[in-house]
PDB file with SEQRES, HELIX, SHEET and CRYST1 records, atoms N, CA, C and O in Angstrom:
SEQRES   1 A   69  MET THR VAL ARG ALA ILE ASP GLY ASP THR LEU ASP ALA          
SEQRES   2 A   69  LEU VAL TRP ARG GLU ALA GLY LYS GLY SER ASP ALA ILE          
SEQRES   3 A   69  GLU ALA VAL LEU LEU ALA ASN ARG GLY LEU ALA ASP LEU          
SEQRES   4 A   69  GLY PRO VAL LEU PRO ARG GLY THR LEU VAL VAL ILE PRO          
SEQRES   5 A   69  ALA SER ALA GLN ALA ILE GLN ALA ASP ALA ALA LEU ILE          
SEQRES   6 A   69  ASN LEU TRP ASP                                              
HELIX    1 AA1 LEU A   11  ALA A   19  1                                   9    
HELIX    2 AA2 SER A   23  ALA A   25  5                                   3    
HELIX    3 AA3 ILE A   26  ALA A   32  1                                   7    
HELIX    4 AA4 ALA A   37  LEU A   39  5                                   3    
HELIX    5 AA5 ALA A   53  ALA A   57  1                                   5    
SHEET    1 AA1 2 THR A   2  ARG A   4  0                                        
SHEET    2 AA1 2 LEU A  48  VAL A  50 -1                                        
CRYST1    1.000    1.000    1.000  90.00  90.00  90.00 P 1           1          
ATOM      1  N   MET A   1       0.870  -1.171  -0.009  1.00  0.00           N  
ATOM      2  CA  MET A   1      -0.006  -0.004  -0.011  1.00  0.00           C  
ATOM      3  C   MET A   1       0.889   1.223  -0.029  1.00  0.00           C  
ATOM      4  O   MET A   1       1.911   1.265   0.655  1.00  0.00           O  
ATOM      5  N   THR A   2       0.505   2.218  -0.810  1.00  0.00           N  
ATOM      6  CA  THR A   2       1.268   3.484  -0.839  1.00  0.00           C  
ATOM      7  C   THR A   2       0.376   4.598  -0.292  1.00  0.00           C  
ATOM      8  O   THR A   2      -0.780   4.745  -0.690  1.00  0.00           O  
ATOM      9  N   VAL A   3       0.934   5.364   0.614  1.00  0.00           N  
ATOM     10  CA  VAL A   3       0.148   6.452   1.248  1.00  0.00           C  
ATOM     11  C   VAL A   3       0.945   7.743   1.147  1.00  0.00           C  
ATOM     12  O   VAL A   3       2.158   7.738   0.939  1.00  0.00           O  
ATOM     13  N   ARG A   4       0.272   8.778   1.290  1.00  0.00           N  
ATOM     14  CA  ARG A   4       0.891  10.143   1.199  1.00  0.00           C  
ATOM     15  C   ARG A   4       0.829  10.814   2.556  1.00  0.00           C  
ATOM     16  O   ARG A   4      -0.206  10.825   3.221  1.00  0.00           O  
ATOM     17  N   ALA A   5       1.975  11.381   2.955  1.00  0.00           N  
ATOM     18  CA  ALA A   5       2.084  12.098   4.289  1.00  0.00           C  
ATOM     19  C   ALA A   5       1.322  13.414   4.232  1.00  0.00           C  
ATOM     20  O   ALA A   5       1.273  14.090   3.205  1.00  0.00           O  
ATOM     21  N   ILE A   6       0.745  13.743   5.344  1.00  0.00           N  
ATOM     22  CA  ILE A   6       0.037  15.057   5.469  1.00  0.00           C  
ATOM     23  C   ILE A   6       0.861  15.902   6.395  1.00  0.00           C  
ATOM     24  O   ILE A   6       1.828  15.406   6.975  1.00  0.00           O  
ATOM     25  N   ASP A   7       0.513  17.182   6.562  1.00  0.00           N  
ATOM     26  CA  ASP A   7       1.276  18.078   7.437  1.00  0.00           C  
ATOM     27  C   ASP A   7       1.498  17.564   8.799  1.00  0.00           C  
ATOM     28  O   ASP A   7       0.555  17.177   9.489  1.00  0.00           O  
ATOM     29  N   GLY A   8       2.786  17.548   9.226  1.00  0.00           N  
ATOM     30  CA  GLY A   8       3.134  17.216  10.607  1.00  0.00           C  
ATOM     31  C   GLY A   8       3.158  15.715  10.823  1.00  0.00           C  
ATOM     32  O   GLY A   8       3.278  15.295  11.974  1.00  0.00           O  
ATOM     33  N   ASP A   9       3.052  14.865   9.790  1.00  0.00           N  
ATOM     34  CA  ASP A   9       3.119  13.407  10.018  1.00  0.00           C  
ATOM     35  C   ASP A   9       4.535  13.013  10.406  1.00  0.00           C  
ATOM     36  O   ASP A   9       5.510  13.438   9.788  1.00  0.00           O  
ATOM     37  N   THR A  10       4.627  12.158  11.488  1.00  0.00           N  
ATOM     38  CA  THR A  10       5.779  11.390  11.711  1.00  0.00           C  
ATOM     39  C   THR A  10       5.607  10.039  11.132  1.00  0.00           C  
ATOM     40  O   THR A  10       4.470   9.661  10.849  1.00  0.00           O  
ATOM     41  N   LEU A  11       6.645   9.268  10.928  1.00  0.00           N  
ATOM     42  CA  LEU A  11       6.484   7.949  10.310  1.00  0.00           C  
ATOM     43  C   LEU A  11       5.621   7.021  11.164  1.00  0.00           C  
ATOM     44  O   LEU A  11       4.736   6.348  10.636  1.00  0.00           O  
ATOM     45  N   ASP A  12       5.865   6.975  12.479  1.00  0.00           N  
ATOM     46  CA  ASP A  12       5.106   6.108  13.312  1.00  0.00           C  
ATOM     47  C   ASP A  12       3.594   6.514  13.352  1.00  0.00           C  
ATOM     48  O   ASP A  12       2.722   5.646  13.410  1.00  0.00           O  
ATOM     49  N   ALA A  13       3.313   7.802  13.322  1.00  0.00           N  
ATOM     50  CA  ALA A  13       1.888   8.206  13.244  1.00  0.00           C  
ATOM     51  C   ALA A  13       1.212   7.844  11.962  1.00  0.00           C  
ATOM     52  O   ALA A  13       0.051   7.435  11.952  1.00  0.00           O  
ATOM     53  N   LEU A  14       1.974   7.998  10.813  1.00  0.00           N  
ATOM     54  CA  LEU A  14       1.466   7.607   9.499  1.00  0.00           C  
ATOM     55  C   LEU A  14       1.133   6.118   9.475  1.00  0.00           C  
ATOM     56  O   LEU A  14       0.035   5.740   9.067  1.00  0.00           O  
ATOM     57  N   VAL A  15       2.047   5.286   9.900  1.00  0.00           N  
ATOM     58  CA  VAL A  15       1.908   3.845   9.911  1.00  0.00           C  
ATOM     59  C   VAL A  15       0.754   3.404  10.781  1.00  0.00           C  
ATOM     60  O   VAL A  15      -0.007   2.511  10.409  1.00  0.00           O  
ATOM     61  N   TRP A  16       0.616   4.052  11.987  1.00  0.00           N  
ATOM     62  CA  TRP A  16      -0.494   3.758  12.893  1.00  0.00           C  
ATOM     63  C   TRP A  16      -1.787   4.072  12.208  1.00  0.00           C  
ATOM     64  O   TRP A  16      -2.693   3.239  12.208  1.00  0.00           O  
ATOM     65  N   ARG A  17      -1.920   5.266  11.608  1.00  0.00           N  
ATOM     66  CA  ARG A  17      -3.156   5.695  11.010  1.00  0.00           C  
ATOM     67  C   ARG A  17      -3.548   4.861   9.815  1.00  0.00           C  
ATOM     68  O   ARG A  17      -4.731   4.561   9.656  1.00  0.00           O  
ATOM     69  N   GLU A  18      -2.638   4.480   8.988  1.00  0.00           N  
ATOM     70  CA  GLU A  18      -2.915   3.800   7.734  1.00  0.00           C  
ATOM     71  C   GLU A  18      -3.000   2.305   7.871  1.00  0.00           C  
ATOM     72  O   GLU A  18      -3.802   1.665   7.191  1.00  0.00           O  
ATOM     73  N   ALA A  19      -2.191   1.737   8.732  1.00  0.00           N  
ATOM     74  CA  ALA A  19      -2.100   0.266   8.840  1.00  0.00           C  
ATOM     75  C   ALA A  19      -2.491  -0.256  10.200  1.00  0.00           C  
ATOM     76  O   ALA A  19      -2.639  -1.465  10.378  1.00  0.00           O  
ATOM     77  N   GLY A  20      -2.664   0.640  11.178  1.00  0.00           N  
ATOM     78  CA  GLY A  20      -3.030   0.207  12.549  1.00  0.00           C  
ATOM     79  C   GLY A  20      -1.892  -0.574  13.210  1.00  0.00           C  
ATOM     80  O   GLY A  20      -2.127  -1.414  14.079  1.00  0.00           O  
ATOM     81  N   LYS A  21      -0.686  -0.295  12.797  1.00  0.00           N  
ATOM     82  CA  LYS A  21       0.508  -0.979  13.376  1.00  0.00           C  
ATOM     83  C   LYS A  21       1.416   0.078  14.111  1.00  0.00           C  
ATOM     84  O   LYS A  21       1.474   1.255  13.758  1.00  0.00           O  
ATOM     85  N   GLY A  22       2.103  -0.447  15.146  1.00  0.00           N  
ATOM     86  CA  GLY A  22       2.974   0.403  15.915  1.00  0.00           C  
ATOM     87  C   GLY A  22       4.425   0.349  15.494  1.00  0.00           C  
ATOM     88  O   GLY A  22       4.718   0.148  14.316  1.00  0.00           O  
ATOM     89  N   SER A  23       5.328   0.521  16.422  1.00  0.00           N  
ATOM     90  CA  SER A  23       6.732   0.652  16.161  1.00  0.00           C  
ATOM     91  C   SER A  23       7.346  -0.593  15.549  1.00  0.00           C  
ATOM     92  O   SER A  23       8.363  -0.508  14.861  1.00  0.00           O  
ATOM     93  N   ASP A  24       6.733  -1.762  15.793  1.00  0.00           N  
ATOM     94  CA  ASP A  24       7.226  -2.999  15.208  1.00  0.00           C  
ATOM     95  C   ASP A  24       7.285  -2.951  13.690  1.00  0.00           C  
ATOM     96  O   ASP A  24       8.146  -3.609  13.105  1.00  0.00           O  
ATOM     97  N   ALA A  25       6.398  -2.193  13.014  1.00  0.00           N  
ATOM     98  CA  ALA A  25       6.321  -2.178  11.607  1.00  0.00           C  
ATOM     99  C   ALA A  25       7.273  -1.098  10.976  1.00  0.00           C  
ATOM    100  O   ALA A  25       7.466  -1.078   9.761  1.00  0.00           O  
ATOM    101  N   ILE A  26       7.840  -0.234  11.802  1.00  0.00           N  
ATOM    102  CA  ILE A  26       8.670   0.854  11.264  1.00  0.00           C  
ATOM    103  C   ILE A  26       9.841   0.385  10.502  1.00  0.00           C  
ATOM    104  O   ILE A  26      10.157   0.913   9.436  1.00  0.00           O  
ATOM    105  N   GLU A  27      10.534  -0.661  11.061  1.00  0.00           N  
ATOM    106  CA  GLU A  27      11.692  -1.171  10.341  1.00  0.00           C  
ATOM    107  C   GLU A  27      11.367  -1.675   8.946  1.00  0.00           C  
ATOM    108  O   GLU A  27      12.128  -1.417   8.014  1.00  0.00           O  
ATOM    109  N   ALA A  28      10.295  -2.364   8.779  1.00  0.00           N  
ATOM    110  CA  ALA A  28       9.916  -2.909   7.483  1.00  0.00           C  
ATOM    111  C   ALA A  28       9.550  -1.730   6.534  1.00  0.00           C  
ATOM    112  O   ALA A  28       9.812  -1.800   5.333  1.00  0.00           O  
ATOM    113  N   VAL A  29       8.971  -0.701   7.057  1.00  0.00           N  
ATOM    114  CA  VAL A  29       8.647   0.493   6.211  1.00  0.00           C  
ATOM    115  C   VAL A  29       9.884   1.194   5.792  1.00  0.00           C  
ATOM    116  O   VAL A  29      10.000   1.596   4.635  1.00  0.00           O  
ATOM    117  N   LEU A  30      10.849   1.368   6.715  1.00  0.00           N  
ATOM    118  CA  LEU A  30      12.155   2.001   6.380  1.00  0.00           C  
ATOM    119  C   LEU A  30      12.912   1.225   5.394  1.00  0.00           C  
ATOM    120  O   LEU A  30      13.557   1.814   4.527  1.00  0.00           O  
ATOM    121  N   LEU A  31      12.880  -0.075   5.464  1.00  0.00           N  
ATOM    122  CA  LEU A  31      13.543  -0.937   4.472  1.00  0.00           C  
ATOM    123  C   LEU A  31      12.955  -0.791   3.111  1.00  0.00           C  
ATOM    124  O   LEU A  31      13.655  -0.836   2.099  1.00  0.00           O  
ATOM    125  N   ALA A  32      11.636  -0.610   3.091  1.00  0.00           N  
ATOM    126  CA  ALA A  32      10.900  -0.505   1.774  1.00  0.00           C  
ATOM    127  C   ALA A  32      11.048   0.911   1.134  1.00  0.00           C  
ATOM    128  O   ALA A  32      10.772   1.094  -0.052  1.00  0.00           O  
ATOM    129  N   ASN A  33      11.478   1.876   1.929  1.00  0.00           N  
ATOM    130  CA  ASN A  33      11.583   3.255   1.524  1.00  0.00           C  
ATOM    131  C   ASN A  33      12.958   3.878   1.708  1.00  0.00           C  
ATOM    132  O   ASN A  33      13.210   4.593   2.678  1.00  0.00           O  
ATOM    133  N   ARG A  34      13.855   3.587   0.743  1.00  0.00           N  
ATOM    134  CA  ARG A  34      15.213   4.094   0.844  1.00  0.00           C  
ATOM    135  C   ARG A  34      15.215   5.590   1.020  1.00  0.00           C  
ATOM    136  O   ARG A  34      14.477   6.270   0.307  1.00  0.00           O  
ATOM    137  N   GLY A  35      16.004   6.155   1.931  1.00  0.00           N  
ATOM    138  CA  GLY A  35      16.089   7.580   2.090  1.00  0.00           C  
ATOM    139  C   GLY A  35      15.027   8.243   2.920  1.00  0.00           C  
ATOM    140  O   GLY A  35      15.091   9.448   3.162  1.00  0.00           O  
ATOM    141  N   LEU A  36      14.047   7.480   3.365  1.00  0.00           N  
ATOM    142  CA  LEU A  36      12.928   8.056   4.093  1.00  0.00           C  
ATOM    143  C   LEU A  36      13.505   8.553   5.476  1.00  0.00           C  
ATOM    144  O   LEU A  36      13.090   9.622   5.924  1.00  0.00           O  
ATOM    145  N   ALA A  37      14.377   7.874   6.119  1.00  0.00           N  
ATOM    146  CA  ALA A  37      14.928   8.339   7.376  1.00  0.00           C  
ATOM    147  C   ALA A  37      15.704   9.639   7.257  1.00  0.00           C  
ATOM    148  O   ALA A  37      15.789  10.418   8.207  1.00  0.00           O  
ATOM    149  N   ASP A  38      16.261   9.859   6.094  1.00  0.00           N  
ATOM    150  CA  ASP A  38      17.056  11.051   5.835  1.00  0.00           C  
ATOM    151  C   ASP A  38      16.129  12.330   5.851  1.00  0.00           C  
ATOM    152  O   ASP A  38      16.627  13.453   5.929  1.00  0.00           O  
ATOM    153  N   LEU A  39      14.832  12.137   5.780  1.00  0.00           N  
ATOM    154  CA  LEU A  39      13.946  13.323   5.688  1.00  0.00           C  
ATOM    155  C   LEU A  39      13.699  13.939   7.044  1.00  0.00           C  
ATOM    156  O   LEU A  39      13.139  15.032   7.135  1.00  0.00           O  
ATOM    157  N   GLY A  40      14.113  13.247   8.117  1.00  0.00           N  
ATOM    158  CA  GLY A  40      13.955  13.771   9.464  1.00  0.00           C  
ATOM    159  C   GLY A  40      12.712  13.172  10.137  1.00  0.00           C  
ATOM    160  O   GLY A  40      11.983  12.350   9.581  1.00  0.00           O  
ATOM    161  N   PRO A  41      12.526  13.654  11.392  1.00  0.00           N  
ATOM    162  CA  PRO A  41      11.388  13.068  12.148  1.00  0.00           C  
ATOM    163  C   PRO A  41      10.010  13.418  11.685  1.00  0.00           C  
ATOM    164  O   PRO A  41       9.085  12.627  11.868  1.00  0.00           O  
ATOM    165  N   VAL A  42       9.828  14.593  11.080  1.00  0.00           N  
ATOM    166  CA  VAL A  42       8.536  15.011  10.490  1.00  0.00           C  
ATOM    167  C   VAL A  42       8.635  14.944   9.004  1.00  0.00           C  
ATOM    168  O   VAL A  42       9.490  15.595   8.404  1.00  0.00           O  
ATOM    169  N   LEU A  43       7.750  14.146   8.378  1.00  0.00           N  
ATOM    170  CA  LEU A  43       7.828  13.954   6.928  1.00  0.00           C  
ATOM    171  C   LEU A  43       7.283  15.165   6.226  1.00  0.00           C  
ATOM    172  O   LEU A  43       6.302  15.743   6.692  1.00  0.00           O  
ATOM    173  N   PRO A  44       7.887  15.585   5.100  1.00  0.00           N  
ATOM    174  CA  PRO A  44       7.332  16.673   4.341  1.00  0.00           C  
ATOM    175  C   PRO A  44       6.005  16.308   3.773  1.00  0.00           C  
ATOM    176  O   PRO A  44       5.782  15.167   3.369  1.00  0.00           O  
ATOM    177  N   ARG A  45       5.090  17.298   3.736  1.00  0.00           N  
ATOM    178  CA  ARG A  45       3.762  17.061   3.176  1.00  0.00           C  
ATOM    179  C   ARG A  45       3.856  16.480   1.728  1.00  0.00           C  
ATOM    180  O   ARG A  45       4.614  16.970   0.890  1.00  0.00           O  
ATOM    181  N   GLY A  46       3.074  15.449   1.487  1.00  0.00           N  
ATOM    182  CA  GLY A  46       3.034  14.917   0.136  1.00  0.00           C  
ATOM    183  C   GLY A  46       4.017  13.767  -0.069  1.00  0.00           C  
ATOM    184  O   GLY A  46       3.990  13.132  -1.123  1.00  0.00           O  
ATOM    185  N   THR A  47       4.875  13.480   0.892  1.00  0.00           N  
ATOM    186  CA  THR A  47       5.828  12.366   0.751  1.00  0.00           C  
ATOM    187  C   THR A  47       5.074  11.025   0.582  1.00  0.00           C  
ATOM    188  O   THR A  47       4.212  10.674   1.388  1.00  0.00           O  
ATOM    189  N   LEU A  48       5.414  10.323  -0.444  1.00  0.00           N  
ATOM    190  CA  LEU A  48       4.832   8.977  -0.708  1.00  0.00           C  
ATOM    191  C   LEU A  48       5.622   7.938   0.164  1.00  0.00           C  
ATOM    192  O   LEU A  48       6.852   7.882   0.161  1.00  0.00           O  
ATOM    193  N   VAL A  49       4.842   7.151   0.883  1.00  0.00           N  
ATOM    194  CA  VAL A  49       5.428   6.104   1.725  1.00  0.00           C  
ATOM    195  C   VAL A  49       4.824   4.761   1.388  1.00  0.00           C  
ATOM    196  O   VAL A  49       3.601   4.625   1.426  1.00  0.00           O  
ATOM    197  N   VAL A  50       5.628   3.756   1.057  1.00  0.00           N  
ATOM    198  CA  VAL A  50       5.177   2.447   0.819  1.00  0.00           C  
ATOM    199  C   VAL A  50       5.155   1.677   2.128  1.00  0.00           C  
ATOM    200  O   VAL A  50       6.160   1.589   2.834  1.00  0.00           O  
ATOM    201  N   ILE A  51       3.972   1.113   2.444  1.00  0.00           N  
ATOM    202  CA  ILE A  51       3.829   0.276   3.648  1.00  0.00           C  
ATOM    203  C   ILE A  51       3.689  -1.113   3.084  1.00  0.00           C  
ATOM    204  O   ILE A  51       2.638  -1.475   2.555  1.00  0.00           O  
ATOM    205  N   PRO A  52       4.798  -1.931   3.198  1.00  0.00           N  
ATOM    206  CA  PRO A  52       4.805  -3.305   2.638  1.00  0.00           C  
ATOM    207  C   PRO A  52       3.872  -4.261   3.332  1.00  0.00           C  
ATOM    208  O   PRO A  52       3.536  -4.053   4.498  1.00  0.00           O  
ATOM    209  N   ALA A  53       3.451  -5.288   2.662  1.00  0.00           N  
ATOM    210  CA  ALA A  53       2.560  -6.257   3.253  1.00  0.00           C  
ATOM    211  C   ALA A  53       3.168  -6.890   4.505  1.00  0.00           C  
ATOM    212  O   ALA A  53       2.436  -7.252   5.427  1.00  0.00           O  
ATOM    213  N   SER A  54       4.505  -7.029   4.553  1.00  0.00           N  
ATOM    214  CA  SER A  54       5.125  -7.556   5.757  1.00  0.00           C  
ATOM    215  C   SER A  54       4.912  -6.710   6.936  1.00  0.00           C  
ATOM    216  O   SER A  54       4.800  -7.225   8.048  1.00  0.00           O  
ATOM    217  N   ALA A  55       4.847  -5.370   6.748  1.00  0.00           N  
ATOM    218  CA  ALA A  55       4.622  -4.447   7.912  1.00  0.00           C  
ATOM    219  C   ALA A  55       3.145  -4.554   8.318  1.00  0.00           C  
ATOM    220  O   ALA A  55       2.822  -4.406   9.497  1.00  0.00           O  
ATOM    221  N   GLN A  56       2.275  -4.802   7.387  1.00  0.00           N  
ATOM    222  CA  GLN A  56       0.825  -4.876   7.712  1.00  0.00           C  
ATOM    223  C   GLN A  56       0.554  -6.125   8.479  1.00  0.00           C  
ATOM    224  O   GLN A  56      -0.370  -6.154   9.292  1.00  0.00           O  
ATOM    225  N   ALA A  57       1.341  -7.190   8.253  1.00  0.00           N  
ATOM    226  CA  ALA A  57       1.070  -8.497   8.881  1.00  0.00           C  
ATOM    227  C   ALA A  57       1.631  -8.605  10.271  1.00  0.00           C  
ATOM    228  O   ALA A  57       1.284  -9.558  10.970  1.00  0.00           O  
ATOM    229  N   ILE A  58       2.475  -7.699  10.729  1.00  0.00           N  
ATOM    230  CA  ILE A  58       3.094  -7.815  12.005  1.00  0.00           C  
ATOM    231  C   ILE A  58       2.062  -7.676  13.085  1.00  0.00           C  
ATOM    232  O   ILE A  58       1.221  -6.778  13.043  1.00  0.00           O  
ATOM    233  N   GLN A  59       2.124  -8.606  14.103  1.00  0.00           N  
ATOM    234  CA  GLN A  59       1.146  -8.568  15.158  1.00  0.00           C  
ATOM    235  C   GLN A  59       1.924  -8.475  16.479  1.00  0.00           C  
ATOM    236  O   GLN A  59       3.044  -8.968  16.607  1.00  0.00           O  
ATOM    237  N   ALA A  60       1.292  -7.833  17.435  1.00  0.00           N  
ATOM    238  CA  ALA A  60       1.957  -7.702  18.779  1.00  0.00           C  
ATOM    239  C   ALA A  60       1.969  -9.074  19.457  1.00  0.00           C  
ATOM    240  O   ALA A  60       0.965  -9.786  19.443  1.00  0.00           O  
ATOM    241  N   ASP A  61       3.081  -9.432  20.036  1.00  0.00           N  
ATOM    242  CA  ASP A  61       3.207 -10.682  20.712  1.00  0.00           C  
ATOM    243  C   ASP A  61       3.138 -10.520  22.244  1.00  0.00           C  
ATOM    244  O   ASP A  61       3.332 -11.487  22.981  1.00  0.00           O  
ATOM    245  N   ALA A  62       2.869  -9.327  22.702  1.00  0.00           N  
ATOM    246  CA  ALA A  62       2.817  -9.031  24.094  1.00  0.00           C  
ATOM    247  C   ALA A  62       1.585  -9.735  24.759  1.00  0.00           C  
ATOM    248  O   ALA A  62       0.466  -9.697  24.247  1.00  0.00           O  
ATOM    249  N   ALA A  63       1.852 -10.343  25.867  1.00  0.00           N  
ATOM    250  CA  ALA A  63       0.748 -10.936  26.597  1.00  0.00           C  
ATOM    251  C   ALA A  63      -0.089  -9.823  27.332  1.00  0.00           C  
ATOM    252  O   ALA A  63       0.441  -8.839  27.847  1.00  0.00           O  
ATOM    253  N   LEU A  64      -1.388 -10.055  27.335  1.00  0.00           N  
ATOM    254  CA  LEU A  64      -2.258  -9.063  27.971  1.00  0.00           C  
ATOM    255  C   LEU A  64      -2.424  -9.447  29.453  1.00  0.00           C  
ATOM    256  O   LEU A  64      -2.504 -10.634  29.772  1.00  0.00           O  
ATOM    257  N   ILE A  65      -2.475  -8.456  30.361  1.00  0.00           N  
ATOM    258  CA  ILE A  65      -2.611  -8.722  31.720  1.00  0.00           C  
ATOM    259  C   ILE A  65      -3.934  -8.035  32.148  1.00  0.00           C  
ATOM    260  O   ILE A  65      -4.198  -6.858  31.898  1.00  0.00           O  
ATOM    261  N   ASN A  66      -4.734  -8.891  32.817  1.00  0.00           N  
ATOM    262  CA  ASN A  66      -6.022  -8.379  33.311  1.00  0.00           C  
ATOM    263  C   ASN A  66      -5.885  -8.086  34.812  1.00  0.00           C  
ATOM    264  O   ASN A  66      -5.633  -8.995  35.602  1.00  0.00           O  
ATOM    265  N   LEU A  67      -6.045  -6.850  35.190  1.00  0.00           N  
ATOM    266  CA  LEU A  67      -5.777  -6.434  36.548  1.00  0.00           C  
ATOM    267  C   LEU A  67      -6.806  -7.001  37.550  1.00  0.00           C  
ATOM    268  O   LEU A  67      -6.568  -6.978  38.758  1.00  0.00           O  
ATOM    269  N   TRP A  68      -7.913  -7.493  37.063  1.00  0.00           N  
ATOM    270  CA  TRP A  68      -8.975  -7.999  37.951  1.00  0.00           C  
ATOM    271  C   TRP A  68      -9.050  -9.477  38.068  1.00  0.00           C  
ATOM    272  O   TRP A  68     -10.045  -9.985  38.586  1.00  0.00           O  
ATOM    273  N   ASP A  69      -8.073 -10.203  37.626  1.00  0.00           N  
ATOM    274  CA  ASP A  69      -8.100 -11.664  37.782  1.00  0.00           C  
ATOM    275  C   ASP A  69      -7.448 -12.128  39.050  1.00  0.00           C  
ATOM    276  O   ASP A  69      -7.397 -13.329  39.314  1.00  0.00           O  
TER     277      ASP A  69                                                      
END                                                                             
């Protein structure tokens, strides 16, 4: 999937908004987009970002804790 950055987007915010994935997917996105990290922490408006299928498939492996058990 290819998405376009809007004003003030950071990479992690863009990946969360478009793919519902957190920091685990950032590495896959950076590998798919050479030079993206060189743009700095806030992406310029209109920057095209490819979110590869591998980043979309990443699932959190953290165990959930229920405080009331």
